[in-house]
N, C-alpha and C positions, 0 to 999 in steps of 0.2 A: 836797580828798579825793574819790575816786570813790564811785560808788554801786554797790550789789549787789542783783540781783534774782534769786531762787532759785525754780525751778518743780520741786517734787518730785512725781514720779508713783510711788506706791507700787507695789511689784512690777516696776518696769522692770528688764528683763534685758539681759545683755550681747548675747544674741542678737538684740536689737531693732534694733541700730543700723543694720543695712543697710536696713531698712524706714523707719526714721526719715530716713534720707538722701535718700529719695524723697518726703518730705513737706514741704509748702510752708514752714512756719514752723520746724519742727525743722531743717530743711536749712539755713536761714540761719545758724544758730548753728554748726552742725557744719562747714559750708563755710568760714566766716570765723574759726573758732577751733580748739580742740584737745579731746581727750578721752582718759580713761582707759577702756580697753576692758574690763578685768576689776577692778572695784572690789571688794575682798574685805570683805564685812561682818564686824561683830563677832560674837563667839558669845555668846549664842544669836542667830541672825539673825531676830529678831522686830523688828516694826514700832517699839514704843516704845524697845527698847533701841537699835536702829539711828539712830532719830531723834535720841536723846539724845547719841549719840556723835558724830553729824555735827555737832551745834552746839557741843559741849564739846571736841571732839578727844580724848576720853578713851574707855578701855575700860570695861566695865561695872563692874569693881571700883573705878573711879575716880569714876563718876557714880552708882551705886547702882541704876539701873533694870536688874533682872535678868530682867524678863518683861514682857509685856503686863499680865498680872494681878498685883494687889498681893499679894505672898506674905508670910506671917509665920509663926513657929513655932507649932505647935499642931495639925498634922494636918488643918487646915481645907480642905476644898475650896472654891474661891472663883472667881467671876468678876467681882469689882470690879475694874476696871482703874486703873492708876497715872493721876492726873489733874493733880496740883498741882505747880507748879514748885518749890516749897519741898522736894519729895522728891529734886530734882537736887542732887548733892553738889558739882558744880562750875560755875564761871561759864560762860556761853554766849557765843558771838560777839556775840549781841545785848546782852548785859550789858557786853561790852567797848565796843560801839559807843555805847551809852546813856552810859557814864561820860565818853566822848569828845565828848558833846553832840550825836550824831547821832540822828536820829529812827529809830525801829525799829518793825517791823511783822510779826507772826506770825499767819498765818491757817490755821486747821485743823490746827496743828502739835500732836503729842502732848506731854503732860506740860508744859503751859504755863498751867494754871490759875492766876490771880491773878499772873501774871508782870509784872513791872515794865516793860513795853514801852510804847511811845507808842501804838500800836494793837495789841490783842490779841483774837482770837477763837479760843479753844482747842478742841481736839477732845476734847470731855469729856461730851457726851450718850451715855449708856451704849450700848455696843455694839448690844444687843438691843432697844433702846428703840423703841416703836411708838406711843407716846402722844401727847397734844396740848398738852403744857406743857414743851416743852424749856428754855423760859426760866428754869425752876426751877434749872437747872444752869448757865445761862449768865449770868444777872444777877450771881451772886457771884463769877465767876470771869473774865469778860471785861471789857474797858475800857468805860467808860460812855459814852465818845465813839462807838464802833461800835454798841453797843446801841441807844443813842438815834438814831442816824441811820438804821440799817438793820433792826432786828430787826422793827419794826413792818410793814415792806414784805416783808421775804424770810424771816421765821421760818417761814412756811407750808411752805417746803421741808424743814423738819426734823419735819414731823408727819403721823402716820399710817404705815400699813404700808409705803407707797412712799417714804417720806422719803429725801432724797438730800443727803448732805454736800457732794458736788461742785456741785450746782445752788446751794446756799447759798453756798458758797465763791466760786464763779464770778459770783454775783450782786453779791456784796460787793466783790471785789477791784477791778474797773475802776471801780466808783463810788468807792471810796476814793481811787484815784489821782486821779480828776477833782475830788473835793469837798475833799480835804485836800492834795492835792499828793503827788507820789512821795515815799515815805519813802526815807531813805538807805540803809537795810538792810530788805529785804522777803523773808520766807519764805511761799511759797504751797504748800500741799500737796493733791494729787488722790488719791482714794482707788480710782476704779472699775476701774483695769486690775487691781488685787489682787483684787477681787471676781469678775471675769470669769475670771482664771487658776484661783482657787479653785473655780470652778463648771465650767469647761470644760478647764482643764489649760494647760500653758506655752505650747504651740505651736499651739493651736486657731486656725483662721482668725479666730474672733471677737476674738482679741487684737489682730489688725491693725486691725479696724473700731474698737475701743476706743481704739487708739493714735492713729488719725485724729481721734477725738474730743477727745482730749488735744491734739493738734496745733492744732485749731480754736480751743480754750480757750486755748492758748499765744499763738496769733494775736491775739486779743482783748487779751491783756494787752500785747504787743509794741504793738499799735496805741494802747493807752491812754497808754502812755510816749512814744511819739512824739507824741501830741497834747498830753498834758498833763504829761509829766515831762521828764527830761533823758536822751534816748535815747542820744546821743553819749557821755556821761559814764558811762554804765552797763555794768558787768560782769554778763552773764547766765549764769546756770547752770542747767542741765537735769541732774537727778539722780534715782536711785532708791534704795531703802533696803536690800532683803535679797534681791532676785532670788525665784526659786521653783524647785520640783522636782515632777515628776510623782510621784504616790502609787499604789503597787500596792494597799494595803490598810491597815487601822488595827489596832494592837495594843491591846487592852485591858489596860493593864498592871496596874491594880489588881485585876482580876479574876484575872489571873495570880498575883498576890500573894495574893489570897485562896485560891484553889485549892492554894497551897502553904503555907497555914497562918499568913501574915503579916497578914491581915486578917480580922476577924470582922464580920459584918453580920447585919441583920435579915431579909435576903432581899428587901428592897424598895429596896435601893439606899442604905440608911443605914449607916454604919460605927458599930457598937457599941465597938469596941476594935481596936487594931492595934499591931503592932510597928514598922511603916513604912507611908508612904504615897507614892503617885506623882502629882507634878504635872505635867501636860502642857506642854511648851514646843514642841509640834507634832512636828518631827522629833527632837527630844531629849526626855528626861524627867527631871525632878529628883526624886530620892528622898530623902525626909526620914524621919529615924529619930524614933520617939517618944521615946527616951532617948538622945541622942549620947553619953552618958557609959558607957553599957553596951557595953564593949568586946567580950563575948562575942556580944550580938546584932549589933553592927557587923559582926564576922566573919562571922557566920551570913548575913547579908544579903549582904555582899560575895561570899562563896562562891557564894551562890545566883546572884547576877547574873553572875559570872564564868563559871558553867557555861552561861549562855545564848549565850555566844561560840560554843559547839559545837553549839547547837540549830539545825538545818537550816532551820527557818522564821523563827527570830527572829534568829540571827547578829549578836549585838551587835558592833559595831566596837571599842568601849571601855567601861570601867567606871572612871570618874575619881572620886576623893574631893576634898574641899574644897581641900586644898592643891595637889593635882594639878591641878585647875582653874584655879587662880590662877596656876601655873607656866606652864602650857601655853596657857590662852586668856585670862588675865587677867580670869576671872570670880569674884565672890563673891555670897553671897546665903544665905538661910535653907534650905539643903540639905545633904545629906552626900554624896550620889552624884550623878553625872550620866551618862546612858547614851545611846547612839546606835546604829542598826543600819547594817550595811553595806548592807543592802537599802534600797529606798525605800519604807519604811513609816513611818508617823506614829504617835504615841501618842495614845490616848484616856485620859482620868482617870476614866471611869465604873466602876461596880461593880455586881455582881448583874446583868450583861448576859446570861449564860449562855453566853457564847462568849469565846474567846481573841482571836480575829480577827474583825472585822467589816468590812463593805463601806464603801467611800467613801460620803460624804454630799454630793454636788455643793453648793458654796456655803458649806460649812462651813469656818472658817479653820483649825480642827485636823485635820480628817479629810476634806477635800474632794478634789476631782480633782487638786489641787496645793497644796503648802504650803511652808512654810520653817521657820527655827528651828534650824538645824544648825550644824555647824563652817562656817567661812568658805569653806573650798576647795570645798565641794559645789556642782555646777551646779544651776541657773545662779545665777551671782552677778550684779553689778549695773554700772551706768555713771555716769560723771562727765563731764559735756560743759560747756565753758565758752567764751565769747566775749566780747570787750570791749576796752577801752584797755588794760587790764594783761595780757592774754592774748596769747600768740604765735599765729600762724595755721599750721595743718597739723601740729601735734604729735600723735601717738598714742603714749601711754603704755600699754604692754601690761597692766601690773598694778601696782596701789598699794593701800593700806589704807584703810578709812574714817576711821580716826582722822587720816589726813592732811588730810581736806577742811577742817575748821574753820581751820586755820592759813593753808591756802592761799587760802581765801576772804578771811580778814582781810588777808593780804598785797595782794589785789586792791583792797580799799578803801584801804589805806595804813596800816595798824597792824599791831603783832605780838601774837599770843597765845602767850606764853611758856610757859606751864604746861600743854602738851598732851602726849599719848602719841605724836602723829603727827611728821611732817616737813612742811616747805613743798615743794610740787611745783614747784620751780624750773625744771624743763624746760619747763613749759608757760606760764611768766610772762615777761613782758617785763622784761629786766634794764636797771635805771635807775641803776645805779652809776657 
């Protein structure tokens, strides 16, 4: 059975392919393999939704991770993110591999807390964490083998205001391959390109600089597998998750709802009572009703939202209810409507801001210079690049869907994932029939 090594670059975009072709390590995989130029993410195109679809082959309605943030009924603003593997309602490619007796590894992958993998270091330390005890989050959720071997030495990278998940990941990954042997199935995630794009925009020159850093990191992992693994028997995949879009400004959706009588506050940013509440999904917004059974209020809210399609500043593209979201985008969750603008505006979920539109905040994932979270077709979407013994050379597929990736990668290793929403991208695989 072949091996699989996946290098995830958060916010890798379709437009990056030409630059990657000029870089030492990425070009090895591109020149000797094949790629999908436009890989359409799932809706909403958020990190945790997409990462979970990548490993399950399921749309959001099938795996249950509908946002980065853990959403629940009750009109609660929330910034607690999904973390635990038990929240994923479908098996992953690593679960399939484990059942076949293969060794499995997941480094800095979202929604993997307490996953039953051979080696697991989840992306679970809170997004805004700047403290000095990250082990509080990792000891109960990572595998003991990795914590015992590496946290004492590399945990410092996760501490303080300048903490870096990428430094932590890249310290552990080559050591793991050397010390434990190359896992049969290994997923490694890098975050910093996403941060750069949130700060500077999709096409800023600093994105090329960051891509070069990721190329160097990938080179270290390639060399680690050459030295300590089974390079010739490994299928390599370089992929992104959601792409990104440059943002013009942010819409304070809850402030707009407040001004139109749907939300009552204390004037200090706290909601006293409301008929509905907006949860940001960056380029889209989930609208939750206080009482979904109140048909009169449901119609009133929908009529208000529909009216925003004609607003020259807001220009909503669509207003979709739960059933329409299931039918059109295979999304389910604790919401009643989903909205998105024709314009490149992101949705904030603050209240009592004193303004309907606010300026971008470089670096913020919701309202930065660029963000994501939209329907799949919105530019920029992402890439899927593969090379190895099960991958043809020189095939370019112009467009495919993110839910195709799990079944395709499983086929590279030598097994089938039967219960997915996607298909095997046979065009790029060696036919051994």
